[in-house]
SERO-4910 file (N, C-alpha, C, O; in steps of 0.05 Angstrom, whole numbers):
BEGIN
 pado doro    nc1    nc2    nc3   cac1   cac2   cac3    cc1    cc2    cc3    oc1    oc2    oc3
  Met    A    131   -898   1958    138   -921   1974    135   -946   1957    115   -948   1942
  Asn    A    153   -965   1959    150   -990   1945    144  -1012   1966    144  -1007   1990
  Ile    A    140  -1037   1956    131  -1059   1974    152  -1065   1995    145  -1072   2017
  Ile    A    178  -1063   1988    199  -1068   2008    198  -1047   2030    200  -1054   2053
  Glu    A    195  -1022   2023    193  -1001   2043    168  -1004   2060    169   -998   2084
  Phe    A    146  -1013   2048    122  -1018   2063    126  -1040   2083    118  -1037   2107
  Phe    A    139  -1062   2076    145  -1083   2095    163  -1073   2117    158  -1078   2140
  Glu    A    183  -1057   2110    201  -1046   2130    186  -1028   2150    192  -1029   2174
  Ala    A    167  -1013   2140    152   -995   2158    134  -1010   2178    126   -998   2198
  Asn    A    129  -1035   2173    113  -1051   2191    129  -1064   2213    117  -1075   2232
  Ala    A    155  -1064   2211    172  -1078   2231    167  -1066   2259    165  -1042   2262
  Gly    A    166  -1083   2279    164  -1075   2306    142  -1090   2321    131  -1109   2311
  Lys    A    136  -1080   2345    116  -1092   2362     92  -1073   2362     95  -1049   2366
  Trp    A     68  -1084   2358     43  -1069   2355     23  -1079   2375     21  -1102   2381
  Leu    A      7  -1060   2385    -17  -1067   2401    -40  -1064   2382    -45  -1042   2371
  Ser    A    -55  -1086   2378    -77  -1087   2358   -103  -1088   2373   -107  -1104   2391
  Gln    A   -122  -1070   2366   -149  -1071   2376   -167  -1078   2352   -166  -1065   2331
  Arg    A   -183  -1099   2355   -197  -1110   2333   -227  -1111   2339   -236  -1118   2361
  Thr    A   -243  -1105   2319   -272  -1109   2320   -280  -1125   2295   -274  -1118   2273
  Ser    A   -294  -1147   2300   -303  -1165   2279   -334  -1167   2279   -346  -1166   2300
  His    A   -345  -1169   2255   -374  -1171   2252   -380  -1194   2234   -372  -1193   2210
  Asn    A   -393  -1214   2244   -403  -1236   2227   -428  -1226   2213   -447  -1218   2226
  Leu    A   -428  -1227   2187   -450  -1216   2172   -475  -1233   2173   -496  -1224   2163
  Ala    A   -474  -1257   2185   -498  -1274   2187   -515  -1268   2211   -539  -1276   2212
  Trp    A   -504  -1255   2232   -520  -1248   2255   -513  -1221   2265   -490  -1211   2261
  Pro    A   -531  -1208   2279   -526  -1181   2289   -505  -1181   2312   -501  -1201   2326
  Gly    A   -492  -1158   2314   -473  -1155   2336   -444  -1158   2326   -439  -1167   2303
  Ser    A   -426  -1152   2343   -398  -1154   2336   -383  -1163   2361   -393  -1164   2383
  Glu    A   -358  -1171   2357   -340  -1178   2379   -314  -1163   2377   -305  -1157   2354
  Ser    A   -302  -1158   2399   -277  -1143   2399   -255  -1159   2413   -261  -1178   2428
  Gly    A   -231  -1150   2409   -209  -1163   2422   -183  -1146   2420   -182  -1126   2405
  Lys    A   -163  -1155   2434   -137  -1142   2433   -115  -1163   2429   -119  -1187   2437
  Ala    A    -93  -1155   2417    -71  -1173   2413    -45  -1157   2412    -45  -1133   2405
  Glu    A    -23  -1170   2419      3  -1159   2414     14  -1173   2389     13  -1198   2387
  Val    A     24  -1157   2370     33  -1168   2345     62  -1160   2341     69  -1136   2343
  Gln    A     80  -1179   2336    108  -1174   2330    113  -1179   2300    107  -1201   2291
  Ile    A    124  -1160   2286    130  -1163   2258    160  -1160   2254    171  -1139   2259
  Asp    A    172  -1181   2244    201  -1181   2239    205  -1182   2209    194  -1200   2195
  Leu    A    221  -1164   2198    227  -1163   2170    247  -1185   2163    266  -1190   2177
  Leu    A    242  -1198   2140    260  -1219   2130    270  -1210   2102    254  -1200   2086
  Thr    A    296  -1213   2098    306  -1207   2071    301  -1230   2052    295  -1252   2061
  Ala    A    303  -1224   2027    298  -1244   2006    317  -1268   2008    311  -1290   1998
  Ser    A    340  -1264   2020    360  -1285   2020    359  -1303   2045    375  -1321   2048
  Gln    A    341  -1297   2064    340  -1312   2088    328  -1340   2083    310  -1343   2066
  Pro    A    337  -1360   2097    329  -1388   2092    298  -1392   2093    287  -1407   2078
  Glu    A    285  -1378   2112    256  -1381   2114    242  -1372   2088    222  -1384   2080
  Val    A    252  -1351   2076    240  -1340   2052    245  -1359   2029    226  -1366   2013
  Ile    A    269  -1369   2026    276  -1388   2005    260  -1413   2008    250  -1424   1988
  Gln    A    257  -1424   2032    242  -1448   2037    213  -1445   2029    201  -1463   2017
  Leu    A    201  -1422   2036    173  -1418   2029    169  -1417   1999    149  -1427   1988
  Cys    A    188  -1404   1985    187  -1403   1956    188  -1431   1944    173  -1437   1925
  Gln    A    205  -1448   1955    208  -1475   1945    182  -1491   1950    174  -1506   1933
  Gln    A    170  -1487   1974    145  -1500   1980    123  -1492   1960    106  -1508   1953
  Gly    A    123  -1467   1951    104  -1457   1932    111  -1462   1903     98  -1452   1885
  Asn    A    133  -1477   1899    144  -1482   1872    149  -1456   1856    142  -1455   1832
  Leu    A    160  -1437   1870    166  -1411   1857    196  -1406   1859    209  -1415   1878
  Ala    A    207  -1391   1840    235  -1385   1841    242  -1365   1863    230  -1344   1865
  Ala    A    260  -1373   1881    268  -1356   1903    280  -1330   1894    280  -1310   1909
  Ala    A    290  -1329   1869    302  -1305   1858    281  -1283   1855    288  -1259   1853
  Gln    A    255  -1290   1854    234  -1271   1851    226  -1258   1877    212  -1238   1877
  Ala    A    235  -1269   1899    228  -1259   1926    240  -1231   1930    263  -1227   1924
  Leu    A    223  -1213   1939    232  -1185   1945    238  -1181   1974    258  -1169   1982
  Cys    A    221  -1192   1991    223  -1189   2020    203  -1208   2033    186  -1220   2020
  Gly    A    205  -1209   2059    186  -1225   2074    182  -1214   2102    195  -1195   2110
  Ala    A    163  -1225   2117    158  -1217   2144    149  -1241   2160    134  -1258   2150
  Arg    A    158  -1243   2185    148  -1263   2204    131  -1247   2223    140  -1229   2237
  Ile    A    105  -1256   2225     86  -1242   2242     77  -1262   2264     67  -1283   2258
  Thr    A     82  -1254   2289     73  -1271   2311     53  -1254   2328     56  -1230   2330
  Trp    A     34  -1267   2339     14  -1253   2355      4  -1270   2378      6  -1294   2378
  Lys    A     -5  -1256   2398    -19  -1268   2421    -41  -1248   2430    -35  -1225   2434
  Gly    A    -65  -1258   2433    -86  -1241   2441   -112  -1256   2446   -112  -1281   2446
  Met    A   -133  -1241   2452   -158  -1254   2459   -181  -1237   2450   -181  -1213   2453
  Met    A   -202  -1250   2440   -227  -1237   2435   -242  -1235   2462   -239  -1252   2479
  Ala    A   -258  -1214   2465   -272  -1208   2490   -289  -1232   2500   -290  -1236   2524
  Ala    A   -302  -1246   2482   -320  -1267   2490   -306  -1294   2495   -319  -1314   2502
  Glu    A   -280  -1295   2490   -266  -1321   2493   -250  -1322   2519   -244  -1302   2531
  Thr    A   -244  -1347   2527   -229  -1351   2551   -200  -1361   2545   -184  -1362   2563
  Gln    A   -195  -1369   2521   -169  -1379   2514   -154  -1360   2495   -166  -1350   2476
  Gln    A   -129  -1355   2502   -113  -1337   2486   -106  -1349   2459   -100  -1373   2457
  Gln    A   -107  -1333   2438   -100  -1341   2411    -70  -1334   2407    -62  -1311   2412
  Ile    A    -54  -1354   2398    -26  -1350   2393    -21  -1361   2365    -31  -1383   2358
  Gly    A     -5  -1347   2349      1  -1358   2322     24  -1344   2309     34  -1323   2319
  Thr    A     33  -1355   2287     54  -1344   2271     47  -1347   2242     36  -1368   2233
  Thr    A     53  -1327   2226     49  -1327   2197     75  -1317   2184     88  -1299   2194
  Leu    A     82  -1329   2162    105  -1321   2146     94  -1311   2120     79  -1325   2106
  Leu    A    102  -1286   2112     93  -1275   2086    118  -1270   2069    139  -1262   2079
  Val    A    115  -1275   2043    136  -1269   2024    124  -1255   1999    105  -1266   1988
  Ala    A    134  -1232   1992    125  -1217   1968    144  -1225   1945    169  -1223   1948
  Leu    A    133  -1232   1922    148  -1240   1899    141  -1222   1875    117  -1217   1870
  Ala    A    161  -1214   1861    156  -1198   1837    146  -1215   1815    155  -1238   1811
  Thr    A    127  -1205   1799    118  -1219   1776    122  -1203   1751    113  -1211   1729
  Gly    A    137  -1182   1753    143  -1165   1730    161  -1142   1740    175  -1145   1760
  Asp    A    162  -1121   1724    180  -1098   1731    168  -1081   1754    183  -1067   1767
  Asn    A    142  -1081   1757    129  -1065   1778    130  -1079   1805    116  -1099   1809
  Leu    A    147  -1069   1823    150  -1082   1849    125  -1079   1866    122  -1094   1886
  Asn    A    107  -1061   1859     84  -1056   1877     60  -1074   1871     38  -1069   1881
  Gln    A     63  -1094   1854     43  -1114   1851     56  -1140   1844     76  -1141   1829
  Gly    A     45  -1161   1855     57  -1187   1850     43  -1209   1866     20  -1206   1874
  Gln    A     58  -1230   1870     47  -1253   1884     55  -1252   1914     77  -1242   1921
  Leu    A     38  -1263   1931     43  -1264   1959     40  -1292   1969     18  -1305   1965
  Leu    A     60  -1303   1981     59  -1330   1993     55  -1326   2023     67  -1308   2035
  Gln    A     37  -1342   2035     32  -1341   2063     33  -1369   2075     18  -1387   2066
  Gln    A     49  -1373   2096     50  -1398   2110     38  -1393   2138     49  -1378   2153
  Asn    A     16  -1406   2143      2  -1403   2168     -4  -1431   2178    -14  -1448   2163
  Gly    A      3  -1437   2204     -1  -1463   2215    -29  -1474   2212    -32  -1498   2207
  Arg    A    -49  -1457   2215    -77  -1466   2213    -86  -1471   2185   -101  -1490   2179
  Lys    A    -77  -1454   2166    -87  -1456   2139    -67  -1468   2119    -74  -1474   2096
  Gly    A    -42  -1473   2128    -22  -1484   2110    -11  -1462   2091    -12  -1439   2098
  Leu    A     -2  -1471   2068      9  -1452   2048    -13  -1441   2031    -29  -1455   2019
  Leu    A    -14  -1414   2030    -34  -1400   2014    -19  -1382   1994      2  -1371   2001
  Ser    A    -30  -1379   1970    -18  -1362   1950    -39  -1341   1943    -62  -1347   1939
  Gly    A    -30  -1316   1942    -49  -1295   1935    -35  -1273   1919    -13  -1277   1908
  Arg    A    -47  -1249   1919    -36  -1227   1904    -33  -1203   1923    -48  -1200   1943
  Tyr    A    -14  -1185   1917    -13  -1160   1932    -12  -1137   1912     -3  -1140   1889
  Leu    A    -22  -1115   1921    -22  -1090   1905    -18  -1067   1924    -35  -1062   1941
  Leu    A      4  -1052   1920      9  -1028   1935      2  -1005   1917     16   -999   1898
  Gly    A    -20   -991   1923    -30   -969   1906    -14   -944   1910      3   -941   1928
  Ser    A    -19   -925   1892     -5   -899   1893    -13   -884   1919      1   -865   1926
  Asp    A    -35   -892   1931    -44   -880   1957    -30   -893   1981    -36   -887   2004
  Glu    A    -12   -912   1975      4   -927   1995    -14   -944   2013     -8   -948   2037
  Val    A    -36   -954   2002    -53   -974   2015    -46  -1001   2002    -47  -1004   1978
  Leu    A    -39  -1020   2019    -32  -1047   2010    -57  -1064   2011    -70  -1067   2032
  Thr    A    -64  -1077   1988    -87  -1095   1987    -76  -1123   1982    -61  -1128   1963
  Leu    A    -83  -1142   1999    -76  -1170   1997   -101  -1186   1991   -121  -1183   2005
  Thr    A   -100  -1202   1971   -123  -1218   1963   -115  -1247   1961    -96  -1254   1947
  Thr    A   -129  -1264   1976   -124  -1293   1976   -150  -1307   1970   -170  -1302   1983
  Ala    A   -150  -1324   1950   -174  -1339   1943   -167  -1369   1939   -146  -1375   1927
  Ser    A   -183  -1386   1949   -180  -1415   1946   -209  -1427   1945   -228  -1412   1946
  Glu    A   -210  -1453   1944   -236  -1466   1944   -251  -1462   1970   -275  -1463   1972
  Ser    A   -235  -1458   1992   -248  -1456   2018   -250  -1428   2029   -263  -1424   2050
  Leu    A   -239  -1408   2016   -241  -1381   2027   -234  -1359   2006   -220  -1364   1987
  Tyr    A   -245  -1336   2011   -236  -1311   1997   -230  -1291   2019   -248  -1285   2036
  Leu    A   -206  -1280   2019   -198  -1260   2039   -186  -1236   2025   -168  -1239   2009
  Glu    A   -197  -1213   2032   -185  -1188   2022   -179  -1171   2046   -196  -1165   2063
  Glu    A   -153  -1163   2048   -144  -1147   2070   -131  -1121   2059   -116  -1122   2040
  Arg    A   -137  -1099   2072   -125  -1073   2065   -110  -1062   2089   -121  -1062   2111
  Leu    A    -86  -1052   2085    -69  -1041   2106    -58  -1014   2097    -51  -1011   2074
  Trp    A    -58   -995   2116    -47   -969   2110    -38   -956   2136    -46   -964   2158
  Phe    A    -22   -935   2133    -12   -920   2156    -26   -893   2159    -28   -878   2139
  Ala    A    -37   -888   2183    -48   -862   2188    -27   -843   2200    -31   -819   2202
  Gly    A     -4   -855   2207     19   -841   2218     42   -861   2220     37   -885   2216
  Pro    A     66   -852   2227     88   -871   2229     84   -894   2249     95   -916   2244
  Asn    A     69   -890   2270     65   -910   2290     36   -918   2294     28   -929   2314
  Leu    A     20   -913   2273     -9   -920   2274    -16   -932   2247    -15   -918   2226
  Arg    A    -23   -958   2247    -32   -970   2222    -60   -980   2225    -68   -987   2247
  Leu    A    -74   -982   2203   -102   -990   2203   -105  -1013   2183    -91  -1014   2163
  Arg    A   -123  -1032   2190   -128  -1055   2173   -157  -1061   2172   -172  -1058   2192
  Thr    A   -166  -1069   2149   -193  -1079   2145   -191  -1106   2131   -173  -1110   2116
  Ser    A   -210  -1124   2136   -210  -1149   2122   -238  -1158   2118   -257  -1152   2133
  Leu    A   -242  -1173   2096   -267  -1185   2089   -262  -1214   2083   -246  -1221   2066
  Leu    A   -275  -1232   2098   -271  -1261   2095   -298  -1273   2086   -318  -1268   2098
  Lys    A   -297  -1289   2065   -321  -1303   2055   -313  -1332   2051   -292  -1339   2041
  Gln    A   -332  -1350   2059   -328  -1378   2056   -352  -1390   2040   -374  -1378   2042
  Pro    A   -348  -1412   2026   -370  -1423   2009   -394  -1431   2025   -416  -1433   2014
  Asn    A   -391  -1437   2051   -414  -1446   2067   -432  -1422   2075   -451  -1426   2091
  Gly    A   -426  -1398   2065   -442  -1375   2071   -431  -1357   2093   -441  -1335   2097
  Phe    A   -411  -1367   2108   -399  -1351   2129   -384  -1327   2117   -368  -1330   2099
  Ser    A   -390  -1303   2128   -376  -1279   2119   -371  -1262   2144   -388  -1260   2162
  Ser    A   -348  -1250   2145   -342  -1231   2167   -326  -1208   2157   -311  -1210   2138
  Ala    A   -329  -1185   2171   -314  -1161   2165   -300  -1153   2191   -311  -1155   2213
  Thr    A   -275  -1144   2188   -259  -1137   2212   -245  -1110   2207   -237  -1104   2185
  Phe    A   -243  -1095   2229   -228  -1070   2229   -208  -1071   2252   -215  -1078   2274
  Cys    A   -183  -1065   2246   -162  -1064   2267   -148  -1037   2267   -142  -1026   2246
  Ser    A   -143  -1027   2290   -125  -1003   2293   -102  -1013   2310   -105  -1027   2330
  Glu    A    -78  -1006   2300    -54  -1017   2313    -34   -994   2318    -28   -978   2301
  Ile    A    -24   -994   2343     -5   -974   2352     22   -988   2357     23  -1008   2371
  Arg    A     43   -976   2346     70   -988   2350     78   -982   2379     77   -959   2388
  Ile    A     85  -1004   2394     93  -1001   2422    122  -1009   2426    131  -1009   2449
  Gly    A    135  -1017   2405    163  -1025   2408    176  -1029   2381    162  -1031   2361
  Gly    A    202  -1031   2381    216  -1034   2355    219  -1007   2343    211   -986   2354
  Ser    A    232  -1007   2320    237   -981   2308    222   -978   2281    216   -998   2268
  Gln    A    217   -954   2275    205   -947   2250    226   -950   2228    250   -947   2234
  Ser    A    218   -957   2205    238   -961   2183    251   -934   2176    240   -913   2183
  Pro    A    274   -935   2163    287   -910   2155    270   -894   2135    271   -870   2135
  Ala    A    253   -908   2120    235   -894   2101    213   -882   2117    197   -896   2130
  Ala    A    211   -856   2117    189   -843   2133    162   -851   2121    158   -852   2097
  Val    A    144   -856   2139    117   -863   2131     99   -839   2134     95   -829   2157
  Ala    A     89   -829   2112     72   -806   2113     43   -815   2116     36   -835   2105
  Pro    A     27   -801   2132     -1   -808   2134    -15   -806   2107     -9   -789   2091
  Val    A    -35   -823   2104    -51   -823   2080    -72   -800   2084    -86   -800   2104
  Val    A    -73   -782   2065    -91   -760   2066   -111   -763   2043   -104   -765   2020
  Thr    A   -136   -764   2051   -157   -767   2030   -175   -742   2031   -179   -730   2052
  Ser    A   -184   -735   2009   -203   -713   2008   -226   -721   1989   -223   -738   1971
  Ser    A   -248   -710   1994   -271   -716   1977   -283   -689   1968   -285   -670   1982
  Ala    A   -291   -690   1943   -304   -666   1932   -333   -666   1941   -347   -686   1941
  Ser    A   -342   -642   1948   -370   -640   1958   -388   -630   1935   -412   -627   1939
***
């Protein structure tokens, strides 16, 4: 699988169940969200515009995704709603590693890196003066994806999150998504 096929496999509507743990105090919080992921081609205006904002050549764009969500953490009373635009850009001949641009209303334009390993686990890394975020995504089946993330901020705030997401609408990409099988030697 390459990065374009990975993006395609994410298209659709997902039900996300999330558990977050702030590493500064005991306990965790959980929540649910509906997540819609729409695939964007490299030639779509949103992708080109994001490349221009990041001062990068739009010709390097491989694909993009528009991710919208609405959900709520268990301890909150107000629903969280948002949209993020992602664009994967080639930085060489290997399509499975490169630069990732992210436009998020709350955080503005962020630039990071992506790496799609031979195990078909996508690792996204974003670092700036105000945060370090590492997210890993993989498929346990065609309609079940898993995500983990680790967020660190200079003020000492750190959190870890695990999400399990079930596709509840939309179609699976033409590229079949095989479950990741791991084994360990005893």
